[in-house]
N, C-alpha and C positions, 0 to 999 in steps of 0.2 A: 274626651268626647270624640275627638277626631279619629281615633283608632277604631271606634265602633262603626264609623261610616265606611271603613275599608273592608269590613268582614264580608259583605255579599260579593264583592269583587274577588276576594281571595278564595272564597268557597267555589265560585263558578270557575275560576281559573284552575283550581285543583282538579276538577272533574274533566275539564276540556283538554288539559295537557296530556292526560293518560290515554285518551283515545287516539292520539296521533302516533303513539308508540306501538299500538297493538295491530297485528295483521289479521285481516278477515279470513278465517279458516272455514267458513260455512260452505263455500263452493267446493272445496276439497271433500268435505264430509258428504255433501250431496252426491257427488260423483261416486263415492264409495257405496253409499246406501241405495242409490238408484240403479246400480249396475245389475244387469240381469244375469246372475250366475247360478240361480237355482237355490240359493241359500235363504233361509228365513231371515227377516230383518234383525231378529234378536241375536244372531250369531255372525252377522256380517263384519263386526268389528275386529274379529280375529280370536286368538287363543284366550285372551282375557275375558271376552264376552262369553265364550263357550264355558269356561270354568265358572264364571259367575252364574250362568244359567243352570249348570248342573248342580252347583251348591244350593241355589235357590230351590230347585226341584227336590233335592234330597231333604232339605230342611222342611219343606212343605209336606212331603209324603211322610216323613218321620213324625212330624207334629200331628198330622191327621191320624196316623196309627196310634200314637200315644193318647190322643184325645178319645178315640174310639175304645181303646183298652180301658181307660178310667171310667168311661160311660158304662161299659159292660160291668165293671167291678161295682159301680154304684147301683146298678139295677139288680144285682144279686141279693136275695134275701139274707139277712144276718142270721147266724146260728143262735140257738137259745143258749143263754149264759147260765 
């Protein structure tokens, strides 16, 4: 029964010890994204952000085109069999 009383202390210690080892990187990211360099915020992160943006736009445009194609196919009258 004594070991059950120690559980809350162990659980809180597990969460508090990890915060001491981590460095706050938010100010660095704020400097990067608030810099006035003429770039939109979605590509200020560098090459990876640009590639992810272009991939997302490509998938979106291809999906819209594919959906419109099948909508057009579904609207066409069927031939007599």
